[in-house]
C-alpha positions in Angstrom: 83.5 79.2 115.9 85.9 81.7 114.4 84.7 84.5 116.5 83.1 84.2 120.0 82.3 87.3 122.0 81.0 87.2 125.6 80.0 90.1 127.9 82.1 92.5 125.8 82.3 96.1 127.0 84.2 99.1 125.7 84.2 102.3 127.8 86.0 105.6 127.5 86.5 108.1 130.2 84.7 111.4 129.8 86.1 113.4 132.6 85.3 111.4 135.7 82.5 109.5 134.0 82.7 106.3 132.0 81.1 106.5 128.6 80.0 103.1 127.4 80.1 102.7 123.6 80.0 98.9 123.2 78.1 96.3 125.3 77.6 93.0 123.5 76.3 90.1 125.7 77.1 87.4 123.2 77.9 87.0 119.5 79.4 84.3 117.4 80.6 83.8 113.8 81.3 80.3 112.4 84.2 79.4 110.2 83.5 80.3 106.6 80.3 82.1 107.6 79.3 85.5 106.1 77.4 88.2 108.0 76.3 91.8 107.4 76.1 94.0 110.5 73.8 96.9 109.9 73.3 100.1 111.8 73.7 103.9 111.6 77.0 105.7 111.7 78.1 106.3 115.3 76.5 103.1 116.7 79.7 101.3 117.4 80.1 99.0 114.5 83.7 100.0 113.7 84.5 99.7 117.4 83.3 96.1 117.3 85.5 95.3 114.3 88.5 96.9 115.9 88.0 94.7 119.0 87.8 91.6 116.8 90.9 92.6 114.9 92.8 93.2 118.1 93.3 96.9 117.3 91.3 97.9 120.4 91.5 96.3 123.9 88.0 96.1 125.5 87.3 97.3 129.0 86.2 93.8 129.9 84.8 90.6 128.5 86.0 87.7 126.2 87.0 87.9 122.6 88.1 84.6 121.1 89.1 84.9 117.5 90.5 82.1 115.3 91.0 80.1 118.5 92.9 82.8 120.4 91.6 84.8 123.3 92.8 88.3 122.5 92.2 89.6 126.0 95.5 89.7 127.8 97.7 89.7 124.8 100.2 92.5 124.5 100.2 94.9 121.5 103.0 93.1 119.7 101.3 89.7 120.2 98.0 91.1 118.8 99.9 92.6 115.8 101.5 89.2 115.0 98.2 87.4 115.4 96.3 89.8 113.2 99.0 89.6 110.5 98.6 85.8 110.5 94.9 85.4 110.7 92.8 88.5 109.9 92.5 90.9 106.9 90.8 94.3 107.1 89.1 96.1 104.2 88.4 99.7 104.6 86.1 102.2 102.9 89.2 104.3 101.8 91.2 101.3 100.3 94.5 102.4 101.9 96.5 101.6 98.7 100.0 102.9 98.4 100.1 105.3 95.4 103.8 104.8 94.6 103.3 101.1 94.1 101.7 99.1 91.3 98.5 97.1 91.7 100.5 93.8 92.0 102.9 95.3 94.5 100.0 96.6 96.6 98.5 93.1 96.8 101.9 91.5 97.6 102.3 94.0 100.5 99.2 92.5 102.1 101.2 89.4 103.0 104.5 91.1 104.0 103.9 90.7 107.8 102.2 87.3 107.6 104.1 84.1 108.5 104.3 82.9 104.9 106.3 84.6 102.2 104.4 86.8 99.7 103.2 84.5 96.9 103.4 86.3 93.5 101.5 83.6 91.6 98.6 83.7 94.2 98.5 87.6 94.0 98.3 87.5 90.2 95.6 84.8 90.3 93.5 86.8 92.8 93.8 90.0 90.7 92.7 87.9 87.7 89.7 86.6 89.8 88.6 90.2 90.5 89.0 91.2 86.9 92.3 93.1 87.1 94.7 90.9 85.2 95.5 93.6 82.7 96.1 96.2 85.5 99.1 94.6 87.3 101.6 97.3 86.5 99.2 100.3 86.9 99.3 102.5 89.9 96.1 103.2 92.0 95.8 106.6 90.5 95.1 105.0 87.1 92.2 102.9 88.4 88.6 103.8 89.0 87.2 103.8 92.5 85.6 100.4 92.0 88.8 98.9 90.6 90.8 100.2 93.6 88.4 98.4 96.0 88.8 95.2 94.0 92.6 95.6 94.5 91.8 95.9 98.3 89.9 92.6 98.1 92.7 90.8 96.4 95.2 92.3 99.0 93.0 91.0 101.8 92.9 87.5 100.5 96.5 87.1 99.4 97.7 86.0 102.9 95.0 83.3 103.2 93.2 84.8 106.3 90.7 82.9 108.3 88.6 86.0 108.7 88.0 89.2 106.7 86.6 92.3 108.4 85.1 94.9 106.0 84.2 98.3 107.4 81.8 100.1 105.1 83.7 98.8 102.0 81.2 100.3 99.5 80.9 103.7 101.1 82.8 105.4 98.3 80.9 103.6 95.5 77.7 104.2 93.6 75.0 101.5 94.0 75.9 99.6 90.8 79.6 99.3 91.7 78.8 98.6 95.3 76.7 95.6 94.3 79.5 94.4 92.1 82.2 94.7 94.9 80.0 92.9 97.4 79.4 90.1 95.0 83.1 89.7 94.2 84.0 89.9 97.9 81.5 87.2 98.9 82.4 84.9 96.1 86.1 85.3 96.7 85.6 84.6 100.4 83.7 81.4 99.7 86.3 80.2 97.2 89.1 80.8 99.7 87.3 79.4 102.7 87.4 82.5 104.9 84.7 84.0 107.1 83.4 87.5 106.4 82.0 90.1 108.8 80.9 93.3 106.9 79.4 96.4 108.5 77.3 98.8 106.6 74.5 101.3 106.9 73.5 100.8 103.3 70.3 98.7 102.9 71.2 97.5 99.5 74.5 96.0 100.7 73.0 94.3 103.7 70.2 92.8 101.7 72.8 90.8 99.7 73.5 88.6 102.8 71.5 85.7 104.0 72.7 86.3 107.6 72.1 89.8 108.9 72.6 91.4 112.4 70.9 94.5 113.6 73.6 96.2 115.5 71.2 98.5 117.4 69.7 95.3 118.9 73.1 93.7 119.5 74.8 96.6 121.2 73.1 97.2 124.6 75.1 100.4 125.0 73.2 102.0 122.1 69.9 100.6 123.3 70.4 102.0 126.8 71.1 105.4 125.3 67.9 105.4 123.3 69.3 104.4 119.9 72.1 105.6 117.6 72.4 109.0 115.9 
């Protein structure tokens, strides 16, 4: 398994009271597997991804990712681990406006153990249909093209796992479907697992494996459902 979660709890302090936002008894994702996690905004989906990425330390529980138990690692150790094994795709792309498309993709591998591979970056951009856009800056691209740059940037460092947080939230349905198809195909071709969270039914329906986050997260169930 590339992800194994057991008795995972995230709580925040609200005055003297503990506010539980995440309570996952067990969840697994196999190597190379792709899953869509569905649920409304505010149900804790992004919190789950942040724990898996090592961006957030849970209150308690076990989170083994790419063979490493993240619980107990220091912040610098988690940062190094994430740079080596995990890529994150966001709704807002997070592209650097002062850099070209090719430079943005190469930056995705700057903190990974391997040196940035220019030939691989170009090949990935060609794969997502942007071979003629290498020297363009993000401002000259459409929203859909910018998200395709983000896909190539995520793949350039050869991650074992890609986490995608509402990656189609800024796209219309037609371009959303195109981006999801490209992302899934690229992950299969590069042998990396994919965990995508979305509240869009059309996006979730494209996946064979689906998870209802309201059923998975006992914290939301105990509170009577998400907003």
